All heavy atoms as TSV, in Angstrom:
chain	resi	resn	atom	element	x	y	z
A	1	MET	N	N	0.818	-1.192	0.000
A	1	MET	CA	C	0.000	0.000	0.000
A	1	MET	C	C	0.865	1.259	0.000
A	1	MET	O	O	0.583	2.196	-0.729
A	1	MET	CB	C	-0.923	-0.032	1.225
A	1	MET	CG	C	-1.816	1.147	1.352
A	1	MET	SD	S	-3.026	1.134	0.035
A	1	MET	CE	C	-3.858	2.630	0.369
A	2	PHE	N	N	1.915	1.227	0.808
A	2	PHE	CA	C	2.796	2.385	0.886
A	2	PHE	C	C	3.481	2.643	-0.453
A	2	PHE	O	O	3.567	3.792	-0.900
A	2	PHE	CB	C	3.847	2.170	1.979
A	2	PHE	CG	C	4.829	3.301	2.085
A	2	PHE	CD1	C	4.452	4.514	2.636
A	2	PHE	CD2	C	6.119	3.164	1.617
A	2	PHE	CE1	C	5.348	5.569	2.724
A	2	PHE	CE2	C	7.022	4.206	1.699
A	2	PHE	CZ	C	6.636	5.407	2.257
A	3	SER	N	N	3.955	1.589	-1.105
A	3	SER	CA	C	4.640	1.771	-2.387
A	3	SER	C	C	3.672	2.275	-3.462
A	3	SER	O	O	4.072	3.027	-4.350
A	3	SER	CB	C	5.318	0.484	-2.835
A	3	SER	OG	O	4.366	-0.533	-3.030
A	4	ALA	N	N	2.418	1.873	-3.394
A	4	ALA	CA	C	1.427	2.365	-4.361
A	4	ALA	C	C	1.239	3.867	-4.207
A	4	ALA	O	O	1.129	4.597	-5.205
A	4	ALA	CB	C	0.108	1.639	-4.185
A	5	ILE	N	N	1.201	4.353	-2.978
A	5	ILE	CA	C	1.064	5.788	-2.720
A	5	ILE	C	C	2.293	6.533	-3.238
A	5	ILE	O	O	2.173	7.590	-3.872
A	5	ILE	CB	C	0.841	6.054	-1.219
A	5	ILE	CG1	C	-0.507	5.498	-0.795
A	5	ILE	CG2	C	0.941	7.547	-0.908
A	5	ILE	CD1	C	-0.729	5.492	0.692
A	6	ILE	N	N	3.468	5.983	-3.014
A	6	ILE	CA	C	4.707	6.597	-3.486
A	6	ILE	C	C	4.725	6.656	-5.010
A	6	ILE	O	O	5.103	7.667	-5.600
A	6	ILE	CB	C	5.936	5.835	-2.941
A	6	ILE	CG1	C	6.000	5.933	-1.418
A	6	ILE	CG2	C	7.226	6.343	-3.584
A	6	ILE	CD1	C	6.121	7.337	-0.887
A	7	PHE	N	N	4.314	5.570	-5.668
A	7	PHE	CA	C	4.310	5.547	-7.126
A	7	PHE	C	C	3.315	6.546	-7.710
A	7	PHE	O	O	3.575	7.182	-8.726
A	7	PHE	CB	C	4.024	4.147	-7.645
A	7	PHE	CG	C	5.157	3.182	-7.445
A	7	PHE	CD1	C	4.902	1.877	-7.121
A	7	PHE	CD2	C	6.470	3.592	-7.579
A	7	PHE	CE1	C	5.935	0.985	-6.937
A	7	PHE	CE2	C	7.511	2.710	-7.393
A	7	PHE	CZ	C	7.255	1.395	-7.071
A	8	VAL	N	N	2.183	6.726	-7.073
A	8	VAL	CA	C	1.204	7.705	-7.541
A	8	VAL	C	C	1.747	9.121	-7.351
A	8	VAL	O	O	1.611	9.973	-8.241
A	8	VAL	CB	C	-0.150	7.521	-6.827
A	8	VAL	CG1	C	-1.069	8.699	-7.083
A	8	VAL	CG2	C	-0.800	6.229	-7.270
A	9	CYS	N	N	2.382	9.378	-6.232
A	9	CYS	CA	C	2.977	10.701	-5.990
A	9	CYS	C	C	4.108	10.975	-6.979
A	9	CYS	O	O	4.237	12.092	-7.488
A	9	CYS	CB	C	3.485	10.808	-4.562
A	9	CYS	SG	S	2.168	10.873	-3.340
A	10	LEU	N	N	4.916	9.961	-7.272
A	10	LEU	CA	C	5.985	10.116	-8.248
A	10	LEU	C	C	5.409	10.393	-9.632
A	10	LEU	O	O	5.910	11.253	-10.361
A	10	LEU	CB	C	6.866	8.876	-8.285
A	10	LEU	CG	C	7.978	8.875	-9.336
A	10	LEU	CD1	C	8.957	10.013	-9.074
A	10	LEU	CD2	C	8.687	7.544	-9.354
A	11	MET	N	N	4.343	9.699	-10.009
A	11	MET	CA	C	3.717	9.921	-11.298
A	11	MET	C	C	3.180	11.355	-11.383
A	11	MET	O	O	3.336	12.024	-12.406
A	11	MET	CB	C	2.591	8.927	-11.534
A	11	MET	CG	C	1.943	9.057	-12.893
A	11	MET	SD	S	0.647	7.876	-13.201
A	11	MET	CE	C	-0.535	8.299	-11.936
A	12	LEU	N	N	2.577	11.836	-10.330
A	12	LEU	CA	C	2.059	13.198	-10.299
A	12	LEU	C	C	3.195	14.217	-10.414
A	12	LEU	O	O	3.095	15.191	-11.165
A	12	LEU	CB	C	1.259	13.437	-9.019
A	12	LEU	CG	C	0.586	14.783	-8.870
A	12	LEU	CD1	C	-0.448	14.975	-9.978
A	12	LEU	CD2	C	-0.072	14.892	-7.518
A	13	LEU	N	N	4.281	13.982	-9.705
A	13	LEU	CA	C	5.435	14.875	-9.776
A	13	LEU	C	C	6.027	14.889	-11.175
A	13	LEU	O	O	6.356	15.952	-11.712
A	13	LEU	CB	C	6.500	14.449	-8.759
A	13	LEU	CG	C	7.805	15.231	-8.795
A	13	LEU	CD1	C	7.560	16.667	-8.349
A	13	LEU	CD2	C	8.844	14.567	-7.933
A	14	LEU	N	N	6.165	13.731	-11.803
A	14	LEU	CA	C	6.708	13.665	-13.157
A	14	LEU	C	C	5.794	14.353	-14.160
A	14	LEU	O	O	6.246	15.043	-15.075
A	14	LEU	CB	C	6.933	12.207	-13.563
A	14	LEU	CG	C	8.068	11.495	-12.853
A	14	LEU	CD1	C	8.059	10.012	-13.201
A	14	LEU	CD2	C	9.401	12.115	-13.203
A	15	PHE	N	N	4.493	14.190	-13.991
A	15	PHE	CA	C	3.518	14.847	-14.869
A	15	PHE	C	C	3.633	16.364	-14.760
A	15	PHE	O	O	3.711	17.069	-15.770
A	15	PHE	CB	C	2.111	14.380	-14.513
A	15	PHE	CG	C	1.022	15.257	-15.057
A	15	PHE	CD1	C	0.754	15.305	-16.407
A	15	PHE	CD2	C	0.268	16.044	-14.201
A	15	PHE	CE1	C	-0.240	16.127	-16.904
A	15	PHE	CE2	C	-0.732	16.858	-14.682
A	15	PHE	CZ	C	-0.982	16.902	-16.034
A	16	LEU	N	N	3.668	16.874	-13.544
A	16	LEU	CA	C	3.745	18.325	-13.346
A	16	LEU	C	C	5.085	18.896	-13.821
A	16	LEU	O	O	5.125	19.942	-14.479
A	16	LEU	CB	C	3.508	18.671	-11.879
A	16	LEU	CG	C	2.093	18.406	-11.370
A	16	LEU	CD1	C	2.030	18.630	-9.868
A	16	LEU	CD2	C	1.084	19.268	-12.095
A	17	ALA	N	N	6.173	18.214	-13.509
A	17	ALA	CA	C	7.487	18.698	-13.925
A	17	ALA	C	C	7.649	18.620	-15.443
A	17	ALA	O	O	8.218	19.522	-16.063
A	17	ALA	CB	C	8.582	17.893	-13.237
A	18	GLY	N	N	7.147	17.552	-16.038
A	18	GLY	CA	C	7.229	17.419	-17.490
A	18	GLY	C	C	6.413	18.474	-18.202
A	18	GLY	O	O	6.852	19.050	-19.206
A	19	GLY	N	N	5.223	18.739	-17.706
A	19	GLY	CA	C	4.389	19.773	-18.309
A	19	GLY	C	C	5.018	21.148	-18.201
A	19	GLY	O	O	4.998	21.934	-19.149
A	20	ALA	N	N	5.590	21.441	-17.056
A	20	ALA	CA	C	6.243	22.745	-16.872
A	20	ALA	C	C	7.475	22.872	-17.768
A	20	ALA	O	O	7.731	23.940	-18.333
A	20	ALA	CB	C	6.632	22.935	-15.411
A	21	ALA	N	N	8.229	21.792	-17.912
A	21	ALA	CA	C	9.421	21.826	-18.761
A	21	ALA	C	C	9.046	22.056	-20.221
A	21	ALA	O	O	9.694	22.852	-20.918
A	21	ALA	CB	C	10.204	20.532	-18.614
A	22	VAL	N	N	8.023	21.390	-20.695
A	22	VAL	CA	C	7.586	21.592	-22.079
A	22	VAL	C	C	7.014	22.995	-22.246
A	22	VAL	O	O	7.286	23.675	-23.238
A	22	VAL	CB	C	6.547	20.518	-22.490
A	22	VAL	CG1	C	5.935	20.831	-23.832
A	22	VAL	CG2	C	7.183	19.141	-22.503
A	23	HIS	N	N	6.243	23.439	-21.276
A	23	HIS	CA	C	5.611	24.752	-21.341
A	23	HIS	C	C	6.648	25.865	-21.423
A	23	HIS	O	O	6.526	26.789	-22.231
A	23	HIS	CB	C	4.707	24.946	-20.128
A	23	HIS	CG	C	3.855	26.158	-20.160
A	23	HIS	ND1	N	2.840	26.337	-21.057
A	23	HIS	CD2	C	3.877	27.274	-19.397
A	23	HIS	CE1	C	2.261	27.495	-20.847
A	23	HIS	NE2	N	2.869	28.095	-19.842
A	24	MET	N	N	7.686	25.780	-20.605
A	24	MET	CA	C	8.692	26.838	-20.587
A	24	MET	C	C	9.831	26.590	-21.567
A	24	MET	O	O	10.409	27.529	-22.097
A	24	MET	CB	C	9.259	27.005	-19.177
A	24	MET	CG	C	8.250	27.582	-18.213
A	24	MET	SD	S	8.940	28.006	-16.633
A	24	MET	CE	C	9.067	26.419	-15.854
A	25	GLY	N	N	10.154	25.328	-21.826
A	25	GLY	CA	C	11.294	25.037	-22.682
A	25	GLY	C	C	10.972	25.027	-24.161
A	25	GLY	O	O	11.696	25.608	-24.965
A	26	VAL	N	N	9.894	24.382	-24.545
A	26	VAL	CA	C	9.553	24.265	-25.960
A	26	VAL	C	C	8.753	25.464	-26.438
A	26	VAL	O	O	9.066	26.070	-27.459
A	26	VAL	CB	C	8.771	22.948	-26.220
A	26	VAL	CG1	C	8.293	22.870	-27.651
A	26	VAL	CG2	C	9.625	21.739	-25.870
A	27	PHE	N	N	7.706	25.816	-25.703
A	27	PHE	CA	C	6.819	26.886	-26.133
A	27	PHE	C	C	7.264	28.275	-25.682
A	27	PHE	O	O	6.733	29.280	-26.150
A	27	PHE	CB	C	5.396	26.632	-25.633
A	27	PHE	CG	C	4.758	25.429	-26.267
A	27	PHE	CD1	C	4.355	24.354	-25.495
A	27	PHE	CD2	C	4.557	25.380	-27.629
A	27	PHE	CE1	C	3.753	23.250	-26.071
A	27	PHE	CE2	C	3.962	24.286	-28.221
A	27	PHE	CZ	C	3.562	23.215	-27.441
A	28	LYS	N	N	8.227	28.354	-24.770
A	28	LYS	CA	C	8.732	29.640	-24.249
A	28	LYS	C	C	7.601	30.529	-23.743
A	28	LYS	O	O	7.596	31.736	-23.952
A	28	LYS	CB	C	9.524	30.383	-25.322
A	28	LYS	CG	C	10.619	29.602	-25.986
A	28	LYS	CD	C	11.829	29.510	-25.125
A	28	LYS	CE	C	12.963	28.884	-25.911
A	28	LYS	NZ	N	13.698	27.917	-25.206
A	29	SER	N	N	6.635	29.931	-23.062
A	29	SER	CA	C	5.451	30.672	-22.626
A	29	SER	C	C	5.654	31.427	-21.323
A	29	SER	O	O	4.764	32.138	-20.895
A	29	SER	CB	C	4.280	29.714	-22.463
A	29	SER	OG	O	3.918	29.214	-23.715
A	30	HIS	N	N	6.779	31.286	-20.694
A	30	HIS	CA	C	7.005	31.983	-19.435
A	30	HIS	C	C	7.535	33.399	-19.654
A	30	HIS	O	O	7.613	34.182	-18.719
A	30	HIS	CB	C	7.981	31.190	-18.572
A	30	HIS	CG	C	9.368	31.111	-19.141
A	30	HIS	ND1	N	9.661	30.343	-20.242
A	30	HIS	CD2	C	10.509	31.719	-18.775
A	30	HIS	CE1	C	10.949	30.472	-20.520
A	30	HIS	NE2	N	11.486	31.300	-19.653
A	31	LYS	N	N	7.867	33.736	-20.889
A	31	LYS	CA	C	8.435	35.052	-21.166
A	31	LYS	C	C	7.360	36.127	-21.166
A	31	LYS	O	O	6.199	35.869	-21.442
A	31	LYS	CB	C	9.150	35.034	-22.514
A	31	LYS	CG	C	10.369	34.148	-22.507
A	31	LYS	CD	C	11.139	34.280	-23.779
A	31	LYS	CE	C	12.405	33.452	-23.680
A	31	LYS	NZ	N	13.226	33.577	-24.868
A	32	GLN	N	N	7.798	37.346	-20.868
A	32	GLN	CA	C	6.882	38.480	-20.891
A	32	GLN	C	C	6.478	38.779	-22.327
A	32	GLN	O	O	7.219	38.510	-23.266
A	32	GLN	CB	C	7.559	39.720	-20.308
A	32	GLN	CG	C	7.275	39.938	-18.872
A	32	GLN	CD	C	7.900	41.239	-18.397
A	32	GLN	OE1	O	8.927	41.665	-18.879
A	32	GLN	NE2	N	7.262	41.857	-17.433
A	33	GLY	N	N	5.290	39.325	-22.471
A	33	GLY	CA	C	4.825	39.696	-23.787
A	33	GLY	C	C	3.923	38.664	-24.437
A	33	GLY	O	O	3.343	38.930	-25.481
A	34	LYS	N	N	3.822	37.488	-23.855
A	34	LYS	CA	C	2.915	36.470	-24.386
A	34	LYS	C	C	1.514	36.754	-23.872
A	34	LYS	O	O	1.324	37.142	-22.723
A	34	LYS	CB	C	3.333	35.066	-23.934
A	34	LYS	CG	C	4.660	34.596	-24.465
A	34	LYS	CD	C	4.501	34.080	-25.859
A	34	LYS	CE	C	5.817	33.487	-26.327
A	34	LYS	NZ	N	5.676	32.721	-27.525
A	35	SER	N	N	0.540	36.551	-24.725
A	35	SER	CA	C	-0.837	36.812	-24.312
A	35	SER	C	C	-1.340	35.696	-23.399
A	35	SER	O	O	-0.801	34.584	-23.392
A	35	SER	CB	C	-1.742	36.928	-25.536
A	35	SER	OG	O	-1.866	35.674	-26.169
A	36	LEU	N	N	-2.374	36.008	-22.644
A	36	LEU	CA	C	-2.962	35.026	-21.740
A	36	LEU	C	C	-3.537	33.846	-22.521
A	36	LEU	O	O	-3.415	32.699	-22.093
A	36	LEU	CB	C	-4.040	35.677	-20.876
A	36	LEU	CG	C	-4.700	34.773	-19.838
A	36	LEU	CD1	C	-3.667	34.250	-18.855
A	36	LEU	CD2	C	-5.795	35.521	-19.113
A	37	ALA	N	N	-4.125	34.122	-23.666
A	37	ALA	CA	C	-4.686	33.046	-24.492
A	37	ALA	C	C	-3.579	32.116	-24.981
A	37	ALA	O	O	-3.737	30.890	-24.969
A	37	ALA	CB	C	-5.439	33.632	-25.671
A	38	SER	N	N	-2.461	32.681	-25.395
A	38	SER	CA	C	-1.330	31.872	-25.850
A	38	SER	C	C	-0.780	31.008	-24.720
A	38	SER	O	O	-0.482	29.833	-24.921
A	38	SER	CB	C	-0.230	32.789	-26.387
A	38	SER	OG	O	0.933	32.065	-26.664
A	39	LYS	N	N	-0.655	31.594	-23.536
A	39	LYS	CA	C	-0.158	30.842	-22.384
A	39	LYS	C	C	-1.112	29.715	-22.007
A	39	LYS	O	O	-0.697	28.619	-21.650
A	39	LYS	CB	C	0.051	31.765	-21.193
A	39	LYS	CG	C	1.235	32.679	-21.343
A	39	LYS	CD	C	1.422	33.536	-20.109
A	39	LYS	CE	C	2.625	34.437	-20.268
A	39	LYS	NZ	N	2.940	35.186	-19.069
A	40	THR	N	N	-2.406	29.985	-22.096
A	40	THR	CA	C	-3.403	28.982	-21.743
A	40	THR	C	C	-3.395	27.821	-22.731
A	40	THR	O	O	-3.384	26.646	-22.329
A	40	THR	CB	C	-4.806	29.617	-21.692
A	40	THR	OG1	O	-4.780	30.687	-20.750
A	40	THR	CG2	C	-5.847	28.605	-21.285
A	41	ILE	N	N	-3.384	28.139	-24.013
A	41	ILE	CA	C	-3.406	27.093	-25.035
A	41	ILE	C	C	-2.134	26.248	-24.971
A	41	ILE	O	O	-2.192	25.012	-25.017
A	41	ILE	CB	C	-3.600	27.712	-26.429
A	41	ILE	CG1	C	-5.009	28.275	-26.546
A	41	ILE	CG2	C	-3.346	26.692	-27.522
A	41	ILE	CD1	C	-5.241	29.129	-27.755
A	42	THR	N	N	-0.983	26.890	-24.865
A	42	THR	CA	C	0.258	26.125	-24.788
A	42	THR	C	C	0.360	25.360	-23.470
A	42	THR	O	O	0.969	24.291	-23.434
A	42	THR	CB	C	1.485	27.031	-24.980
A	42	THR	OG1	O	1.465	28.077	-24.004
A	42	THR	CG2	C	1.525	27.607	-26.368
A	43	GLY	N	N	-0.243	25.877	-22.409
A	43	GLY	CA	C	-0.271	25.141	-21.144
A	43	GLY	C	C	-1.083	23.871	-21.261
A	43	GLY	O	O	-0.679	22.804	-20.788
A	44	ILE	N	N	-2.226	23.956	-21.913
A	44	ILE	CA	C	-3.058	22.763	-22.109
A	44	ILE	C	C	-2.325	21.747	-22.976
A	44	ILE	O	O	-2.308	20.540	-22.667
A	44	ILE	CB	C	-4.416	23.165	-22.727
A	44	ILE	CG1	C	-5.233	23.947	-21.700
A	44	ILE	CG2	C	-5.187	21.942	-23.205
A	44	ILE	CD1	C	-6.465	24.623	-22.272
A	45	LEU	N	N	-1.689	22.220	-24.051
A	45	LEU	CA	C	-0.926	21.319	-24.910
A	45	LEU	C	C	0.261	20.695	-24.169
A	45	LEU	O	O	0.531	19.497	-24.300
A	45	LEU	CB	C	-0.419	22.066	-26.142
A	45	LEU	CG	C	-1.442	22.405	-27.210
A	45	LEU	CD1	C	-0.821	23.282	-28.284
A	45	LEU	CD2	C	-1.995	21.133	-27.818
A	46	SER	N	N	0.961	21.500	-23.393
A	46	SER	CA	C	2.139	21.018	-22.671
A	46	SER	C	C	1.777	19.914	-21.684
A	46	SER	O	O	2.421	18.860	-21.659
A	46	SER	CB	C	2.799	22.161	-21.907
A	46	SER	OG	O	3.208	23.165	-22.763
A	47	TYR	N	N	0.759	20.167	-20.887
A	47	TYR	CA	C	0.383	19.167	-19.899
A	47	TYR	C	C	-0.305	17.977	-20.550
A	47	TYR	O	O	-0.240	16.862	-20.035
A	47	TYR	CB	C	-0.468	19.802	-18.800
A	47	TYR	CG	C	0.394	20.621	-17.865
A	47	TYR	CD1	C	0.544	21.987	-18.032
A	47	TYR	CD2	C	1.109	20.009	-16.857
A	47	TYR	CE1	C	1.356	22.726	-17.202
A	47	TYR	CE2	C	1.929	20.728	-16.017
A	47	TYR	CZ	C	2.058	22.091	-16.196
A	47	TYR	OH	O	2.886	22.804	-15.373
A	48	GLY	N	N	-0.923	18.186	-21.698
A	48	GLY	CA	C	-1.470	17.062	-22.453
A	48	GLY	C	C	-0.363	16.159	-22.967
A	48	GLY	O	O	-0.448	14.931	-22.853
A	49	PHE	N	N	0.698	16.753	-23.548
A	49	PHE	CA	C	1.841	15.967	-24.002
A	49	PHE	C	C	2.488	15.230	-22.843
A	49	PHE	O	O	2.861	14.058	-22.958
A	49	PHE	CB	C	2.890	16.856	-24.671
A	49	PHE	CG	C	2.478	17.424	-25.994
A	49	PHE	CD1	C	2.966	18.646	-26.411
A	49	PHE	CD2	C	1.614	16.746	-26.833
A	49	PHE	CE1	C	2.605	19.185	-27.625
A	49	PHE	CE2	C	1.237	17.280	-28.053
A	49	PHE	CZ	C	1.739	18.498	-28.458
A	50	SER	N	N	2.622	15.915	-21.735
A	50	SER	CA	C	3.226	15.301	-20.557
A	50	SER	C	C	2.385	14.124	-20.056
A	50	SER	O	O	2.920	13.070	-19.724
A	50	SER	CB	C	3.383	16.340	-19.442
A	50	SER	OG	O	3.910	15.768	-18.281
A	51	ALA	N	N	1.077	14.296	-20.015
A	51	ALA	CA	C	0.194	13.228	-19.544
A	51	ALA	C	C	0.266	12.015	-20.458
A	51	ALA	O	O	0.368	10.872	-19.984
A	51	ALA	CB	C	-1.238	13.732	-19.454
A	52	VAL	N	N	0.256	12.240	-21.758
A	52	VAL	CA	C	0.324	11.120	-22.704
A	52	VAL	C	C	1.668	10.409	-22.590
A	52	VAL	O	O	1.732	9.172	-22.534
A	52	VAL	CB	C	0.084	11.618	-24.145
A	52	VAL	CG1	C	0.423	10.558	-25.167
A	52	VAL	CG2	C	-1.358	12.069	-24.305
A	53	PHE	N	N	2.753	11.182	-22.538
A	53	PHE	CA	C	4.080	10.578	-22.442
A	53	PHE	C	C	4.232	9.743	-21.174
A	53	PHE	O	O	4.654	8.592	-21.228
A	53	PHE	CB	C	5.164	11.656	-22.484
A	53	PHE	CG	C	6.539	11.101	-22.264
A	53	PHE	CD1	C	7.194	10.443	-23.288
A	53	PHE	CD2	C	7.161	11.206	-21.030
A	53	PHE	CE1	C	8.459	9.907	-23.094
A	53	PHE	CE2	C	8.425	10.685	-20.826
A	53	PHE	CZ	C	9.076	10.022	-21.857
A	54	TRP	N	N	3.892	10.318	-20.026
A	54	TRP	CA	C	4.082	9.593	-18.774
A	54	TRP	C	C	3.097	8.443	-18.629
A	54	TRP	O	O	3.414	7.428	-18.007
A	54	TRP	CB	C	4.008	10.530	-17.576
A	54	TRP	CG	C	5.233	11.375	-17.491
A	54	TRP	CD1	C	5.300	12.728	-17.618
A	54	TRP	CD2	C	6.586	10.929	-17.313
A	54	TRP	NE1	N	6.604	13.145	-17.529
A	54	TRP	CE2	C	7.407	12.071	-17.332
A	54	TRP	CE3	C	7.171	9.684	-17.144
A	54	TRP	CZ2	C	8.789	11.984	-17.187
A	54	TRP	CZ3	C	8.558	9.610	-16.999
A	54	TRP	CH2	C	9.341	10.743	-17.017
A	55	PHE	N	N	1.901	8.555	-19.204
A	55	PHE	CA	C	0.961	7.443	-19.181
A	55	PHE	C	C	1.553	6.240	-19.904
A	55	PHE	O	O	1.568	5.130	-19.381
A	55	PHE	CB	C	-0.373	7.840	-19.822
A	55	PHE	CG	C	-1.316	6.690	-19.971
A	55	PHE	CD1	C	-2.008	6.204	-18.868
A	55	PHE	CD2	C	-1.505	6.085	-21.202
A	55	PHE	CE1	C	-2.880	5.133	-18.998
A	55	PHE	CE2	C	-2.362	5.016	-21.337
A	55	PHE	CZ	C	-3.056	4.534	-20.235
A	56	PHE	N	N	2.069	6.465	-21.112
A	56	PHE	CA	C	2.634	5.350	-21.868
A	56	PHE	C	C	3.938	4.856	-21.265
A	56	PHE	O	O	4.230	3.658	-21.307
A	56	PHE	CB	C	2.820	5.735	-23.335
A	56	PHE	CG	C	1.529	5.750	-24.096
A	56	PHE	CD1	C	1.026	6.932	-24.601
A	56	PHE	CD2	C	0.796	4.586	-24.270
A	56	PHE	CE1	C	-0.168	6.950	-25.281
A	56	PHE	CE2	C	-0.405	4.593	-24.948
A	56	PHE	CZ	C	-0.887	5.780	-25.467
A	57	SER	N	N	4.732	5.745	-20.685
A	57	SER	CA	C	5.970	5.311	-20.024
A	57	SER	C	C	5.662	4.456	-18.802
A	57	SER	O	O	6.308	3.428	-18.585
A	57	SER	CB	C	6.803	6.520	-19.607
A	57	SER	OG	O	7.273	7.201	-20.719
A	58	TYR	N	N	4.686	4.867	-18.002
A	58	TYR	CA	C	4.327	4.096	-16.813
A	58	TYR	C	C	3.699	2.764	-17.186
A	58	TYR	O	O	4.020	1.739	-16.597
A	58	TYR	CB	C	3.368	4.903	-15.931
A	58	TYR	CG	C	4.009	5.418	-14.669
A	58	TYR	CD1	C	5.086	6.275	-14.724
A	58	TYR	CD2	C	3.531	5.043	-13.422
A	58	TYR	CE1	C	5.672	6.750	-13.578
A	58	TYR	CE2	C	4.120	5.522	-12.262
A	58	TYR	CZ	C	5.189	6.363	-12.352
A	58	TYR	OH	O	5.777	6.807	-11.215
A	59	THR	N	N	2.803	2.750	-18.170
A	59	THR	CA	C	2.183	1.477	-18.539
A	59	THR	C	C	3.206	0.557	-19.171
A	59	THR	O	O	3.164	-0.648	-18.944
A	59	THR	CB	C	0.996	1.684	-19.495
A	59	THR	OG1	O	1.423	2.410	-20.626
A	59	THR	CG2	C	-0.142	2.401	-18.816
A	60	HIS	N	N	4.143	1.090	-19.948
A	60	HIS	CA	C	5.192	0.264	-20.544
A	60	HIS	C	C	6.061	-0.358	-19.433
A	60	HIS	O	O	6.402	-1.529	-19.491
A	60	HIS	CB	C	6.053	1.107	-21.483
A	60	HIS	CG	C	7.182	0.367	-22.091
A	60	HIS	ND1	N	7.009	-0.497	-23.137
A	60	HIS	CD2	C	8.498	0.353	-21.806
A	60	HIS	CE1	C	8.180	-1.020	-23.478
A	60	HIS	NE2	N	9.100	-0.513	-22.686
A	61	PHE	N	N	6.389	0.423	-18.438
A	61	PHE	CA	C	7.247	-0.066	-17.358
A	61	PHE	C	C	6.517	-1.120	-16.514
A	61	PHE	O	O	7.063	-2.176	-16.224
A	61	PHE	CB	C	7.669	1.103	-16.460
A	61	PHE	CG	C	8.487	0.680	-15.277
A	61	PHE	CD1	C	9.809	0.308	-15.433
A	61	PHE	CD2	C	7.931	0.647	-14.011
A	61	PHE	CE1	C	10.570	-0.092	-14.338
A	61	PHE	CE2	C	8.687	0.248	-12.918
A	61	PHE	CZ	C	9.999	-0.114	-13.089
A	62	TYR	N	N	5.288	-0.849	-16.139
A	62	TYR	CA	C	4.579	-1.758	-15.246
A	62	TYR	C	C	4.038	-2.994	-15.955
A	62	TYR	O	O	3.867	-4.031	-15.338
A	62	TYR	CB	C	3.453	-1.039	-14.512
A	62	TYR	CG	C	3.999	-0.170	-13.411
A	62	TYR	CD1	C	3.892	1.213	-13.481
A	62	TYR	CD2	C	4.651	-0.724	-12.333
A	62	TYR	CE1	C	4.413	1.997	-12.473
A	62	TYR	CE2	C	5.192	0.072	-11.337
A	62	TYR	CZ	C	5.052	1.432	-11.414
A	62	TYR	OH	O	5.587	2.203	-10.448
A	63	LEU	N	N	3.755	-2.898	-17.246
A	63	LEU	CA	C	3.326	-4.077	-17.972
A	63	LEU	C	C	4.497	-4.921	-18.443
A	63	LEU	O	O	4.336	-6.073	-18.805
A	63	LEU	CB	C	2.445	-3.679	-19.169
A	63	LEU	CG	C	1.117	-3.061	-18.811
A	63	LEU	CD1	C	0.385	-2.643	-20.083
A	63	LEU	CD2	C	0.252	-4.041	-18.031
A	64	GLY	N	N	5.683	-4.334	-18.438
A	64	GLY	CA	C	6.894	-5.078	-18.757
A	64	GLY	C	C	7.063	-5.386	-20.229
A	64	GLY	O	O	7.606	-6.418	-20.593
A	65	TRP	N	N	6.615	-4.508	-21.088
A	65	TRP	CA	C	6.738	-4.758	-22.524
A	65	TRP	C	C	8.176	-4.607	-22.961
A	65	TRP	O	O	8.862	-3.755	-22.822
A	65	TRP	CB	C	5.844	-3.816	-23.326
A	65	TRP	CG	C	4.418	-4.014	-23.030
A	65	TRP	CD1	C	3.611	-3.198	-22.322
A	65	TRP	CD2	C	3.598	-5.119	-23.410
A	65	TRP	NE1	N	2.364	-3.698	-22.240
A	65	TRP	CE2	C	2.299	-4.887	-22.895
A	65	TRP	CE3	C	3.824	-6.285	-24.115
A	65	TRP	CZ2	C	1.267	-5.763	-23.077
A	65	TRP	CZ3	C	2.773	-7.147	-24.302
A	65	TRP	CH2	C	1.518	-6.893	-23.793
């Protein structure tokens, strides 16, 4: 039970860190001068990419493919 909680917390941390890295690194949305709409759209895309990537990485690891 304890390890399941740790793995869920790790997955959440990886999702949030990955989304922030894509948001600031690829889309450069943290810079001044970007509109709120641009930041919102790229934020949704960034965290969507992060969620898809970590979902498939976690399922690949735990299913042992």
